[in-house]
C-alpha positions in Angstrom: -0.1 0.1 0.1 1.5 3.1 -1.2 0.9 6.0 2.0 1.9 9.0 2.9 2.2 10.5 6.3 2.0 14.6 7.1 3.9 15.1 10.5 7.1 13.8 11.2 6.1 13.9 15.1 5.9 11.2 17.9 2.9 10.1 16.6 3.6 10.8 12.6 6.9 8.9 13.5 5.7 5.9 15.4 3.0 5.5 13.2 5.8 5.2 9.9 7.6 2.3 12.0 4.8 0.5 12.4 3.9 0.6 8.9 7.6 0.3 7.3 7.9 -3.0 9.0 4.7 -4.3 7.1 6.6 -3.6 3.3 4.3 -0.4 2.9 5.9 2.5 0.3 5.9 5.4 3.0 6.4 9.2 2.4 6.7 11.3 4.9 6.0 15.1 5.0 7.4 17.6 7.3 8.4 20.9 7.6 11.2 20.4 9.6 14.2 18.5 7.6 16.1 17.4 11.0 12.6 14.9 11.9 12.9 14.0 8.7 16.4 12.8 8.5 16.8 11.3 11.6 13.5 9.1 10.2 15.2 8.3 7.1 18.6 7.2 9.0 16.2 4.6 10.9 13.6 3.3 8.3 13.3 2.8 5.2 10.9 5.5 3.8 10.9 8.2 1.4 10.6 11.8 2.7 9.8 15.6 1.7 10.0 18.9 3.3 7.4 21.6 3.4 4.0 22.5 4.1 1.7 19.7 4.1 -0.9 21.8 3.1 0.8 22.7 -0.3 -0.4 20.9 -3.4 2.9 21.4 -4.9 4.2 18.8 -1.8 1.4 16.5 -2.2 2.0 15.9 -5.2 5.8 15.9 -4.6 4.4 13.5 -2.1 3.1 11.0 -4.6 -0.5 12.3 -3.7 -1.9 11.3 -7.3 -0.9 7.3 -7.1 -1.3 7.0 -3.3 -3.6 5.0 -1.7 -4.2 6.4 1.7 -3.3 9.9 3.3 -2.5 10.2 7.3 -2.7 13.9 8.2 -1.1 13.8 11.9 0.7 16.8 12.2 0.2 19.4 15.2 -1.6 21.8 13.4 -5.5 20.9 13.0 -6.3 23.5 10.0 -3.4 22.2 7.9 -4.3 18.3 8.6 -8.1 19.4 7.7 -6.9 21.7 4.7 -4.7 18.3 3.5 -7.2 16.2 3.2 -9.8 18.8 1.1 -7.0 19.1 -1.0 -5.7 15.2 -1.7 -9.4 14.7 -2.2 -10.1 17.3 -5.2 -7.2 17.5 -6.2 -5.8 14.1 -6.6 -8.9 12.0 -5.8 -6.9 10.6 -2.9 -9.4 7.5 -1.7 -8.8 7.5 2.0 -8.0 10.3 4.4 -7.1 10.7 8.2 -6.8 13.1 10.2 -5.6 14.3 13.6 -8.0 16.7 15.2 -6.9 18.1 18.5 -9.8 20.8 18.6 -13.4 19.4 20.1 -15.1 21.5 18.3 -14.9 19.0 15.0 -16.4 16.2 16.9 -19.2 18.0 17.9 -20.1 19.3 14.6 -19.1 16.1 12.5 -20.7 17.2 9.4 -18.1 19.9 8.7 -15.8 16.4 8.0 -17.7 15.1 5.5 -17.1 14.9 1.4 -18.8 18.2 1.0 -16.6 20.0 3.4 -13.1 18.5 4.4 -13.5 15.4 2.9 -12.0 13.7 6.2 -12.8 9.4 6.1 -11.8 9.3 9.6 -10.4 11.0 12.5 -9.0 10.4 15.5 -8.1 12.8 18.9 -4.8 11.2 20.5 -4.9 13.4 23.5 -8.6 11.7 24.1 -7.4 8.1 23.4 -4.7 8.7 25.6 -7.6 10.2 28.4 -9.9 7.3 28.0 -7.0 4.5 28.0 -6.0 6.5 31.4 -9.1 6.1 32.7 -9.7 2.5 32.0 -6.5 1.9 34.0 -7.9 3.9 37.1 -10.9 1.2 37.2 -8.8 -1.9 37.2 -5.9 -0.4 39.2 -4.2 -3.9 39.1 -3.5 -4.1 35.3 -0.9 -2.5 33.1 -3.0 -2.5 30.2 -6.8 -2.5 29.7 -7.9 -3.1 26.2 -11.9 -3.4 25.1 -13.3 -5.5 22.1 -16.1 -5.7 20.3 -17.8 -2.6 21.3 -16.6 -3.3 25.4 -18.1 -6.9 25.2 -15.0 -8.5 25.8 -11.9 -7.5 27.5 -8.1 -7.7 27.5 -6.1 -7.0 30.7 -2.5 -7.1 31.3 -1.4 -8.5 34.8 1.7 -8.2 36.2 1.6 -12.0 38.2 2.5 -11.9 42.0 3.4 -14.4 44.3 0.9 -15.1 46.5 -1.8 -15.3 43.1 -4.0 -18.9 43.3 -3.0 -19.4 39.7 0.7 -18.6 39.9 3.1 -22.2 40.5 0.2 -23.4 38.5 -0.8 -24.8 35.4 -3.0 -22.4 33.2 -5.5 -25.2 32.8 -6.0 -24.9 37.0 -8.1 -21.7 35.9 -11.3 -23.7 35.1 -11.1 -25.5 38.8 -10.9 -22.3 40.5 -13.3 -19.9 38.3 -15.4 -22.8 37.2 -18.7 -20.5 36.4 -16.0 -18.1 34.2 -14.7 -19.0 31.0 -11.7 -17.2 30.2 -8.4 -17.6 28.0 -4.5 -16.4 28.8 -3.8 -14.7 25.2 -0.3 -15.0 25.8 2.5 -14.5 28.5 5.7 -12.6 28.6 8.4 -13.8 31.3 11.9 -11.9 31.2 10.7 -9.9 27.8 10.5 -13.2 26.0 6.7 -14.3 24.7 5.6 -17.9 25.8 3.2 -19.5 23.8 0.5 -20.1 26.5 -0.7 -24.2 26.3 -2.4 -25.7 29.5 0.2 -27.1 31.2 2.1 -23.8 31.1 3.0 -23.3 34.4 2.8 -19.0 35.5 5.8 -17.6 37.6 5.8 -15.0 39.2 7.1 -11.6 37.3 5.1 -13.0 34.7 3.2 -10.0 32.3 0.0 -12.6 31.6 -2.4 -11.1 29.0 -6.0 -12.2 29.6 -9.0 -12.4 27.8 -12.7 -12.9 29.2 -16.1 -11.1 28.6 -16.1 -7.4 30.5 -18.2 -8.5 33.7 -15.9 -11.3 34.3 -12.6 -10.1 33.8 -12.4 -8.7 37.6 -12.6 -12.8 38.5 -9.8 -13.5 36.6 -7.1 -11.3 37.6 -7.8 -12.0 41.1 -6.4 -14.9 40.0 -2.9 -13.8 39.5 -3.1 -11.5 42.0 -4.8 -9.4 44.9 -6.6 -6.9 43.9 -6.0 -3.8 44.9 -8.5 -1.9 47.0 -10.9 0.6 44.9 -9.5 3.9 43.9 -10.6 6.8 45.8 -7.9 9.5 45.9 -6.3 10.9 42.7 -3.3 13.3 42.3 -2.7 14.9 38.6 0.3 16.6 37.2 0.1 18.7 34.9 -3.0 20.8 33.2 -2.7 20.4 29.7 -4.7 19.0 27.1 -4.6 15.4 28.5 -4.7 16.1 32.2 -7.3 18.4 31.8 -9.2 15.9 29.7 -8.7 13.7 32.6 -10.1 15.7 35.3 -13.4 16.2 33.5 -13.3 12.4 33.2 -12.6 11.2 36.8 -13.8 14.2 39.1 -17.3 12.9 39.1 -16.3 9.4 40.7 -13.6 10.2 42.6 -11.6 12.6 44.8 -9.2 14.6 42.6 -6.6 17.2 42.9 -4.2 18.7 40.3 -1.0 20.5 40.5 -0.1 22.8 37.3 3.0 24.7 37.1 1.5 27.9 35.4 -0.6 29.9 37.2 -2.6 31.7 34.0 -3.4 28.1 33.3 -4.1 27.0 37.0 -6.8 29.9 37.0 -8.3 28.7 33.6 -8.0 25.3 35.5 -10.1 26.1 38.6 -12.9 27.8 36.8 -13.5 25.2 33.9 -13.3 22.3 36.7 -16.0 21.6 38.8 -15.1 19.2 41.8 -11.5 19.5 40.9 -9.1 21.2 43.6 -6.5 22.6 40.9 -2.9 23.8 42.8 -0.4 26.1 41.4 2.9 24.6 41.9 5.5 22.1 40.8 4.8 18.5 41.2 8.3 18.1 41.5 8.2 20.4 45.1 8.6 17.5 47.6 6.8 20.2 50.5 4.1 20.7 48.1 3.6 17.1 47.9 3.9 16.9 51.3 1.6 19.2 52.5 -1.2 18.2 50.5 -1.0 14.4 51.8 0.6 12.2 48.9 1.0 9.2 51.6 -2.6 9.5 51.1 -3.5 9.2 47.3 -4.4 6.2 45.9 -3.3 7.0 42.3 -0.7 9.8 41.1 -0.9 10.5 37.7 2.1 12.3 36.0 1.0 13.8 32.3 2.9 16.8 31.8 4.2 17.6 28.5 7.9 16.8 29.9 9.4 13.1 30.0 11.9 14.2 32.8 9.5 15.9 35.1 6.8 13.5 34.6 9.7 10.4 35.5 10.6 12.7 38.8 7.8 14.0 39.6 6.5 10.0 39.7 9.1 8.6 41.0 9.0 11.3 44.3 5.4 10.8 44.7 5.9 6.8 44.8 8.5 7.4 47.4 6.6 9.7 49.5 4.0 7.4 49.4 1.4 7.3 46.7 0.1 4.0 46.6 0.2 3.7 42.4 1.9 6.1 40.5 1.7 6.4 36.3 4.1 8.5 34.1 3.6 9.5 30.2 6.4 9.0 28.4 6.8 10.1 24.9 10.9 8.6 24.5 10.0 4.8 24.0 13.3 4.8 25.2 12.8 5.9 29.0 9.4 3.6 28.8 11.0 0.4 28.8 13.8 1.9 31.2 11.6 3.2 34.0 8.2 0.9 33.9 8.7 -1.9 36.7 10.8 -0.2 39.1 9.5 2.7 41.3 7.0 3.8 38.6 4.4 1.6 38.5 3.1 2.2 34.9 4.5 4.0 32.1 2.5 5.2 28.9 3.9 5.9 25.3 1.1 8.7 23.7 1.9 7.8 20.2 1.7 3.9 21.1 -1.5 3.9 22.8 -3.3 6.0 20.0 -1.8 4.3 17.3 -4.2 1.5 17.2 -6.9 3.3 16.0 -5.1 4.5 13.2 -3.6 1.0 12.5 -7.5 -0.1 12.6 -8.1 1.7 8.9 -4.7 0.9 7.7 -5.2 -3.0 7.9 -5.8 -5.0 5.1 -9.4 -7.3 5.3 -12.1 -6.4 7.7 -10.3 -4.8 10.6 -12.5 -3.8 13.4 -10.4 -3.0 15.7 -6.1 -2.8 16.4 -4.2 -2.9 19.8 -0.6 -2.1 20.4 0.7 -4.1 23.4 3.7 -4.0 24.7 4.4 -0.5 23.7 4.2 -1.5 20.1 6.0 -5.4 20.5 2.7 -7.1 20.5 -0.7 -6.7 18.7 -4.3 -7.7 19.4 -6.5 -7.6 16.2 -10.1 -7.8 16.0 -11.0 -9.6 12.4 -14.5 -10.0 11.0 -14.6 -13.4 9.4 -16.1 -13.5 6.2 -16.7 -16.0 3.2 -18.0 -20.0 3.4 -15.7 -23.1 4.1 -14.7 -23.1 0.3 -13.7 -19.3 -0.1 -12.2 -18.7 3.5 -9.5 -20.5 5.6 -11.1 -19.9 8.8 -14.9 -19.9 8.1 -16.6 -23.6 9.1 -13.2 -24.9 10.9 -12.6 -25.5 14.4 -9.5 -23.5 15.9 -7.4 -26.4 16.0 -7.9 -27.3 12.2 -6.6 -23.6 11.3 -2.9 -23.0 10.4 -1.9 -20.6 12.2 1.5 -19.0 12.3 3.6 -20.1 15.4 3.1 -17.1 17.9 -0.4 -16.4 16.7 -3.3 -17.2 19.0 -7.1 -17.0 18.3 -8.6 -16.2 22.1 -12.1 -15.3 21.5 -15.0 -14.6 19.4 -17.7 -12.3 19.1 -21.2 -13.8 17.6 -24.3 -11.8 16.2 -27.1 -14.2 17.5 -29.6 -14.8 15.1 -33.9 -15.0 15.7 -34.8 -18.3 17.2 -37.8 -19.4 16.8 -39.8 -20.8 20.1 -39.8 -24.5 19.7 -39.9 -27.5 21.5 -40.5 -27.4 25.7 -37.7 -25.0 25.7 -39.8 -22.4 23.9 -36.5 -19.9 23.6 -36.5 -16.9 22.1 -32.7 -14.9 21.6 -33.5 -11.4 20.8 -31.9 -10.8 16.7 -28.7 -8.1 17.3 -28.0 -9.2 20.6 -24.2 -10.6 20.9 -22.4 -13.8 22.7 -18.9 -13.6 23.7 -17.4 -17.1 23.3 -14.1 -18.0 24.5 -11.9 -19.9 22.2 -11.2 -23.6 22.6 -9.9 -26.2 20.5 -13.1 -26.8 19.0 -14.8 -23.9 18.6 -15.9 -23.3 15.0 -15.9 -20.0 13.3 -19.2 -18.8 11.8 -19.3 -16.1 9.0 -19.4 -12.4 10.4 -17.8 -13.6 13.9 -15.8 -10.9 15.2 -12.4 -12.5 16.0 -9.8 -11.8 18.5 -6.3 -12.7 17.5 -3.1 -11.7 19.3 0.7 -12.0 18.1 3.4 -12.0 20.1 5.4 -9.9 17.4 4.0 -7.6 14.5 6.1 -9.5 12.1 2.7 -11.7 12.5 0.2 -9.5 11.6 0.4 -10.0 7.6 0.4 -13.2 8.0 -2.9 -13.4 9.7 -4.6 -10.6 7.5 -4.0 -13.0 4.6 -5.1 -15.9 6.6 -8.7 -14.0 7.0 -8.7 -12.9 3.6 -11.3 -14.0 1.5 -10.9 -16.2 -1.8 -12.2 -14.5 -5.3 -14.5 -17.4 -5.5 -17.0 -16.2 -2.7 -17.6 -12.8 -4.7 
């Protein structure tokens, strides 16, 4: 696929890195030549220096025969203009835009074909906000991801000594929680992927990815580690776009304090937040944290725009008694360095939001993509089409599907058809209801099933896409 990426910042660079590794023809456009030179030194791609909203620059980037435009510059206006120009002058088939302002979300008609011609828009700040909000709701988890509109959850948990399943084979999970069907999709032990089988023994320190229906996920997590007590008190360091969105999302459910270094911004936050106590000060100030009872905080969220500040403030908060701390870190090398030490969770904003973009780039009918372990692995929600003759998965048991090593099918979500009353049961199932099915060796995939597939490395994604593609005979 020929793809043009506008913007070589954190999001653009992460998208380019993910797509180049999958044999796509990538061209990156940016106004800063140094960013482009850095990407070209690391990745096999073309670069064009110039204004992304200029017709001549888009033509030089190859817009006349490109398949996809991903506009992720820092400017909403540039992204919107680029999409309109790409449609009008080059009839570029698919256009995705990053939009930070909520105005366009509130007026979606501005994005249709007659206006800015945006096929799909993303807001990385909102995606990160939603992601952190889930981690607050599941304080024991390292990652919380949803599939099929929230019916199915994938949770990553660090297995602790003393958990009921720790030191036991995975198959024992059925003995411990017989009423709950769940699947261990993958295990990472000392950064090495382990393909889970029934006899695989869970060890303390393992990073375990579990799939279950959303209402059952707490039961599954309890098997791997003692569940933390519910979150009540939260402190947020940084009142930028993400900090502000987080406070608005959390303040009605928790006791929220926010520390903002800029006094003018702190005044703005104080007038636009209803139940959040806004403090003007430095989150790395030990005296300030002590006076605000940091040792009583259940969670400390450091989400400023400065990586070093986030690392320092989160580490300090942890040392002073905060129960659980999270730091937002843009540089991926820092994320791997600090997570699991004094900082409980380190989040890369670009890697967190990239899955939403990838769902629109993947071949085949892909409903959702989630980047796991900071981009090392991937979970996909693919829709199965065709029949037993035209498809390599439909009409087959899971054990019959030739999955590449490192790929597991974790679960299905199936849309139920209307069943007429019959026999003594007189069973009627309303049409449109969905059923979560945890995949086992004898589970048969049916047409239109949403299939959750786990890849322990991104290199396997292309093979999975080909596996789910329908043969020409079906059409």
